[in-house]
C-alpha positions in Angstrom: 19.9 30.1 21.9 20.4 28.2 25.0 18.1 29.3 27.9 15.4 31.1 25.8 12.0 31.0 27.2 9.4 29.2 25.3 5.9 29.5 26.7 6.9 29.0 30.4 9.4 26.4 29.7 13.2 27.3 29.0 14.8 25.4 26.2 18.1 23.9 26.9 20.9 22.5 25.0 20.7 19.3 22.9 17.0 18.8 22.9 16.4 19.2 26.6 14.0 21.7 28.2 14.3 23.0 31.6 11.1 22.9 33.8 12.7 24.3 36.9 16.2 25.3 37.5 17.6 21.9 38.4 15.2 19.5 36.4 16.1 18.5 32.9 13.3 17.0 30.8 14.3 14.9 27.8 12.5 15.8 24.5 11.2 12.5 23.0 11.0 13.5 19.4 11.9 11.4 16.3 14.0 13.0 13.7 12.4 12.1 10.4 14.8 13.9 8.1 17.0 11.0 7.5 14.0 8.8 6.7 12.7 11.3 4.1 16.2 11.5 2.6 16.4 7.6 2.3 12.8 7.7 0.8 13.6 10.4 -1.8 16.8 8.4 -2.8 14.8 5.2 -3.3 12.3 7.0 -5.2 14.9 8.5 -7.7 16.5 4.9 -8.0 13.1 3.3 -8.8 12.2 6.2 -11.4 15.6 5.7 -13.1 15.3 1.9 -13.0 11.5 1.7 -14.3 12.2 2.1 -18.0 14.7 -0.8 -17.8 12.0 -3.1 -16.4 9.9 -2.7 -19.5 12.2 -4.1 -22.1 10.4 -6.3 -24.6 11.9 -9.7 -24.9 11.2 -11.9 -28.0 9.9 -15.3 -26.9 9.0 -17.9 -29.5 6.3 -20.4 -28.3 5.5 -23.6 -30.1 2.5 -23.7 -32.2 -0.5 -25.6 -30.9 -2.6 -28.1 -33.0 -5.7 -27.9 -30.6 -8.5 -25.8 -31.7 -9.8 -23.2 -29.2 -12.8 -24.3 -27.3 -16.0 -22.2 -27.3 -18.7 -22.0 -24.6 -21.7 -23.7 -25.9 -24.0 -22.1 -23.5 -23.6 -19.7 -20.5 -24.4 -20.9 -17.0 -26.8 -18.4 -15.4 -28.8 -18.4 -12.2 -32.4 -17.1 -11.9 -33.9 -15.9 -8.8 -37.7 -16.3 -8.4 -39.9 -13.9 -6.4 -40.9 -17.0 -4.2 -37.3 -17.2 -3.0 -36.3 -20.3 -5.2 -33.3 -20.3 -7.4 -32.8 -22.0 -10.8 -29.5 -23.0 -12.6 -30.4 -24.3 -16.0 -33.2 -26.7 -15.4 -32.3 -27.6 -11.9 -34.4 -25.8 -9.0 -32.9 -25.0 -5.6 -35.3 -24.2 -2.8 -34.3 -22.3 0.2 -33.9 -24.5 3.4 
């Protein structure tokens, strides 16, 4: 409805509103409907393409002659109440 009153400002045609009889004020609003449409289409495309990305391919790797290494001991750090640190048998004092 061109010319309908909306809270003291009359709404005009094509997103313009009339403050006075001769003054036209541009309505600066972004139309997000096309953006939402594109996001929904991309969502559908990714949902359809996702099962194809999980295809299992058979890969034959060469056998290794090296035995796996095991950790002989764990590296740990101890904190003493006096403020010193120990790693293994080595002591680190705060500077």
